[in-house]
C-alpha positions in Angstrom: -0.3 0.5 -0.6 1.0 3.8 -0.7 3.0 5.8 2.4 3.4 1.6 4.3 5.8 1.5 5.9 8.1 -1.5 5.6 11.6 -2.7 8.8 14.0 -4.7 7.1 15.6 -7.3 9.9 19.5 -7.7 9.3 19.3 -11.4 8.8 16.5 -11.6 7.3 17.8 -9.2 4.4 21.2 -11.0 4.5 19.5 -14.2 3.8 17.5 -12.7 1.1 20.7 -11.2 -0.9 22.1 -14.4 -0.6 19.0 -16.4 -2.1 17.8 -13.8 -4.7 19.5 -11.0 -6.9 19.1 -8.0 -5.9 18.0 -6.7 -9.3 14.7 -9.0 -8.6 14.6 -8.6 -4.9 14.9 -4.8 -4.6 11.2 -4.7 -7.0 9.5 -6.4 -3.9 10.1 -3.8 -1.2 9.5 -0.7 -4.6 13.5 0.1 -4.7 15.6 0.0 -6.8 19.2 -1.3 -7.2 21.0 1.3 -5.6 18.4 1.9 -3.1 18.5 -1.9 -1.5 22.2 -1.8 -1.8 22.4 1.0 0.5 19.9 -0.2 3.0 22.8 -4.0 2.7 25.4 -0.5 3.5 23.2 1.1 6.7 22.6 -2.8 8.4 26.6 -3.7 7.5 24.8 -6.2 5.3 27.0 -8.0 2.7 25.9 -8.4 -0.8 27.1 -10.6 -3.8 30.6 -10.0 -5.2 30.6 -9.4 -8.2 30.3 -13.0 -10.8 28.5 -14.7 -7.8 25.3 -15.0 -9.8 26.4 -16.6 -13.0 29.9 -18.9 -11.1 26.5 -20.6 -9.4 24.5 -21.3 -12.6 27.4 -23.2 -13.7 26.8 -25.0 -10.7 30.3 -23.3 -8.4 30.3 -23.9 -4.6 30.7 -20.3 -4.1 30.8 -19.6 -0.4 28.7 -16.4 1.3 30.5 -13.4 3.2 29.8 -14.5 6.6 27.8 -11.6 8.5 29.2 -10.0 11.1 28.5 -9.2 14.2 27.6 -5.7 14.9 28.8 -3.1 17.5 27.3 -2.2 21.0 24.2 -0.1 20.1 24.2 -0.5 16.6 20.0 -0.8 15.7 20.1 -4.7 14.1 16.6 -3.2 11.5 16.0 0.2 10.0 12.7 1.5 9.0 11.5 3.2 5.3 8.5 4.0 4.0 7.8 2.3 0.7 6.4 3.8 -2.2 3.4 2.7 -4.5 3.7 3.3 -8.1 0.6 1.0 -9.1 -0.4 -2.1 -10.5 1.7 -3.5 -13.1 -0.1 -4.3 -16.1 -0.5 -8.2 -17.4 2.9 -8.9 -19.1 3.7 -5.6 -19.0 8.0 -6.0 -17.8 8.9 -5.3 -14.0 11.4 -2.3 -13.7 12.9 -0.2 -10.7 13.3 2.8 -12.8 12.2 6.0 -10.6 10.6 7.9 -13.3 10.8 10.8 -11.8 15.2 11.3 -11.9 14.4 10.8 -15.7 14.2 14.2 -17.5 10.7 12.6 -18.7 8.3 9.9 -17.6 9.1 7.0 -20.1 5.5 5.4 -21.1 5.0 2.0 -20.7 3.4 1.6 -24.5 5.4 3.4 -27.6 4.0 3.3 -30.9 6.4 2.0 -33.7 5.2 3.0 -36.5 3.4 0.5 -39.2 6.5 2.7 -41.6 9.8 4.8 -41.5 8.6 7.6 -40.9 11.1 11.6 -40.1 14.3 9.0 -39.3 17.1 9.7 -37.0 20.4 11.0 -38.8 21.6 8.0 -37.2 18.6 5.6 -38.8 19.6 7.4 -42.1 23.6 6.8 -41.7 22.5 3.1 -40.1 20.3 1.8 -43.8 22.5 3.1 -46.0 25.1 0.8 -44.1 23.3 -1.9 -44.6 22.1 -1.2 -48.1 25.9 -1.5 -48.5 25.7 -5.0 -47.7 27.9 -6.0 -46.2 27.3 -9.1 -44.2 28.3 -11.5 -40.9 29.9 -15.2 -40.6 26.3 -16.2 -41.1 24.6 -13.7 -43.8 23.3 -10.9 -41.8 23.7 -7.9 -43.0 25.5 -6.2 -40.0 26.8 -2.3 -40.0 30.5 -1.3 -39.0 32.1 1.8 -38.4 31.2 4.9 -35.8 28.0 6.8 -37.0 26.5 3.6 -36.9 23.9 1.5 -34.8 24.8 -2.0 -33.9 21.8 -3.4 -36.1 22.6 -7.4 -37.7 19.7 -8.9 -40.2 18.2 -10.7 -43.1 17.2 -8.6 -46.0 13.3 -9.6 -45.0 13.8 -7.7 -41.2 15.6 -5.0 -42.2 12.9 -2.3 -42.7 11.8 -3.8 -39.1 14.2 -3.7 -37.7 15.3 0.1 -38.0 11.6 1.2 -37.6 12.3 0.1 -34.3 16.0 1.7 -33.7 14.1 4.3 -35.2 11.6 5.0 -32.5 14.0 3.8 -29.2 16.7 6.5 -30.9 14.2 9.1 -30.2 11.9 8.0 -27.0 15.7 7.4 -25.6 16.4 11.4 -26.2 12.9 12.7 -24.9 13.6 10.7 -22.0 17.3 12.2 -20.8 19.1 10.0 -22.3 21.7 10.7 -25.3 22.9 8.2 -27.7 26.7 7.6 -29.0 28.2 5.0 -31.5 31.9 3.8 -32.2 33.7 1.5 -34.5 35.3 -1.2 -34.7 35.0 -4.4 -36.2 30.7 -4.1 -35.7 29.4 -0.5 -35.0 28.8 0.2 -31.1 25.9 1.6 -29.8 25.7 3.2 -26.7 22.8 4.9 -24.8 24.5 7.7 -22.6 23.6 9.2 -19.4 24.8 11.1 -16.6 28.7 10.2 -17.8 28.0 6.7 -18.2 27.6 4.2 -20.6 25.5 1.4 -22.2 26.2 -0.8 -25.0 22.9 -2.5 -26.8 22.2 -4.3 -29.9 19.3 -5.1 -32.4 20.1 -8.8 -34.3 17.9 -11.5 -36.0 17.9 -15.2 -33.5 19.3 -17.5 -36.8 18.1 -21.3 -37.1 20.6 -23.8 -37.2 20.2 -27.0 -40.0 22.5 -29.6 -39.7 25.0 -29.0 -43.6 23.1 -31.1 -46.5 25.9 -31.4 -48.8 24.1 -31.1 -52.3 25.4 -32.9 -55.3 29.8 -33.4 -55.4 31.3 -32.3 -52.5 34.0 -31.9 -50.2 33.0 -33.3 -46.5 36.4 -32.0 -45.1 35.5 -28.5 -46.2 32.1 -27.8 -45.9 30.7 -26.2 -43.1 28.4 -28.1 -39.9 24.9 -26.2 -39.8 23.4 -23.5 -42.0 21.9 -20.6 -40.9 18.5 -20.0 -41.6 16.1 -16.2 -40.9 13.4 -16.4 -38.6 12.2 -13.5 -38.6 12.3 -13.0 -34.8 14.7 -10.3 -33.4 16.6 -9.6 -30.4 17.7 -6.6 -28.7 19.5 -6.5 -25.4 23.0 -4.7 -23.5 26.2 -6.3 -24.3 29.3 -5.8 -22.0 27.0 -5.2 -18.7 29.3 -8.0 -17.4 28.3 -7.4 -13.5 24.6 -6.0 -14.0 22.2 -8.6 -12.5 18.8 -9.2 -14.1 17.3 -8.8 -17.3 19.4 -7.6 -20.3 17.8 -8.8 -22.9 14.3 -9.1 -25.1 12.6 -10.5 -28.3 9.7 -11.1 -30.0 7.8 -14.2 -28.6 3.5 -15.9 -29.1 2.0 -12.7 -27.2 4.5 -10.5 -26.5 6.3 -7.8 -30.0 9.5 -6.1 -29.9 7.8 -3.3 -30.6 5.7 -3.3 -26.9 8.8 -3.3 -24.3 10.6 0.0 -25.8 9.8 1.4 -22.7 10.0 -1.3 -20.5 14.1 -1.3 -22.3 14.4 2.2 -21.6 13.4 2.0 -17.9 15.7 -0.9 -17.0 18.3 0.6 -19.0 18.1 3.8 -16.3 18.2 1.4 -13.8 21.2 -0.4 -14.5 22.8 3.2 -16.2 22.0 3.6 -11.7 23.9 0.3 -11.2 26.6 1.4 -13.1 27.1 5.1 -11.3 27.2 3.0 -8.7 29.5 0.8 -9.4 32.1 3.7 -10.3 31.3 5.9 -7.5 32.9 2.3 -5.8 35.6 1.6 -7.6 36.6 5.0 -6.8 35.9 5.6 -2.5 37.7 1.5 -2.9 40.9 3.6 -5.2 40.8 6.7 -3.3 41.1 4.6 0.2 44.5 3.2 -1.5 45.6 5.9 -2.4 44.7 7.1 1.1 46.6 3.7 2.7 49.9 3.7 0.2 50.2 7.8 1.1 50.1 6.5 5.3 53.0 3.5 4.1 54.5 5.9 2.7 54.7 8.6 5.5 54.9 5.4 8.1 58.3 5.2 6.1 59.2 8.1 6.3 59.5 8.0 9.7 61.1 4.8 10.4 63.9 5.7 8.7 63.9 8.8 9.7 63.8 7.5 13.1 66.7 5.0 11.3 69.0 8.5 10.3 68.5 10.1 13.8 69.5 6.0 15.5 72.5 6.2 13.0 73.8 9.9 13.9 73.9 9.8 17.7 75.4 6.8 17.3 78.3 7.7 15.6 78.4 11.2 17.5 78.6 8.7 20.6 81.1 7.1 19.3 83.2 10.2 17.7 83.3 11.7 21.3 83.9 8.3 23.5 87.6 9.0 20.9 88.4 12.4 21.3 88.2 11.9 25.1 90.6 8.7 25.0 92.7 10.7 22.4 92.4 13.5 24.6 93.6 11.3 27.3 96.0 9.5 25.9 97.8 13.5 24.2 97.5 14.4 28.1 99.9 11.6 29.0 101.8 12.3 27.1 102.6 16.1 27.3 102.9 14.5 30.9 105.7 12.5 30.7 107.2 14.7 27.7 106.7 17.6 30.7 109.5 15.3 33.0 112.1 14.5 30.2 115.7 16.8 29.6 115.5 17.4 26.3 117.2 19.4 23.4 115.7 22.4 22.1 114.7 20.9 18.6 113.4 17.7 20.6 110.9 20.1 22.7 110.2 21.9 19.2 109.2 18.7 17.5 106.7 17.6 20.9 105.3 20.5 20.7 103.4 20.3 17.0 102.7 16.9 17.5 100.7 17.6 20.0 99.4 21.1 18.7 98.8 18.6 16.3 97.0 16.2 18.7 95.2 18.0 19.7 93.7 19.3 17.0 92.3 16.8 15.3 90.9 15.0 18.7 89.8 18.0 18.6 87.8 18.2 15.2 86.1 14.7 15.9 84.2 16.0 19.3 81.0 16.7 18.2 80.3 18.6 20.6 83.1 21.0 19.3 79.7 22.5 16.9 77.7 22.8 19.5 74.6 20.2 21.2 73.1 18.6 18.5 69.1 19.1 19.4 70.4 22.9 19.4 71.9 23.4 16.1 70.6 25.6 13.4 68.3 27.7 15.8 69.1 31.0 17.4 
């Protein structure tokens, strides 16, 4: 019900996020993926890492991150007021988009005209590229180079594919997205919002049959399979490896691709928010690593400075001790010389030696230049 209060219990939420992907769990509470993750952070509930559900689907035994005890005084529950956007129509795809954050609300039903009218400039360029006859390995016409949308279809589906893309691109721009392209082996197209890019493409599903040789052939050079067009079109996001939940739509018995453009754009908005949050987390992790590295450098500098001070102290103490030893030795030599009867020449030599020895002993004494902690101070 609108305005109803939902209480999140920490242990229950932990169990839910490790048994159901957040992208499917969040709508249950009327939240976006990002909103539910924030509640997990508030309650210190660890969420599954990237690739967790994929590894699980492939039969890997992936351990859970344990739920740690909270510090004393931190609550075990969190309460929020849910917001209901009303019941969904039958057969409509559930989304977690927040239309208020879009430039305008995306309608769930978007009409695709029966003919291509006033095509978008990207659709015009894509049409010209398809007409040049560049085919992929499955005999579908495919776009290449920049300025073209990512599409691969047989000739019989080309007009319909262009009409769908024309409606999609125009509706995306009205809803606050921009549409970009990039050159590659095949053309790449993107929905762009708030600095995040989401790659998408449209293709035709193929039907595969065992190859049947006709006449005299070379078995070692014949293909294993033959591929045939089906007229079934698919629209989906590409290279969104960390995105959980639905990423592809296609024609079915009960629904044509033309009927899900609004759902596709709403899902695109959700995934953009997920990508933004992931990028924020990456930046935050990078900041923490940089801060830790800076702290380690400071610790290392302090350690090296302390080591230099210790070595200087030990060196100065050694010089001082040596200077004291030499001074005592020189004094003893002077005492013994004073008791001897020396010639003028011998006395002159002894005085020269004593002068040199005192100078050397004095030069070794580190205190001659003042106390070490007062050096350089006035």
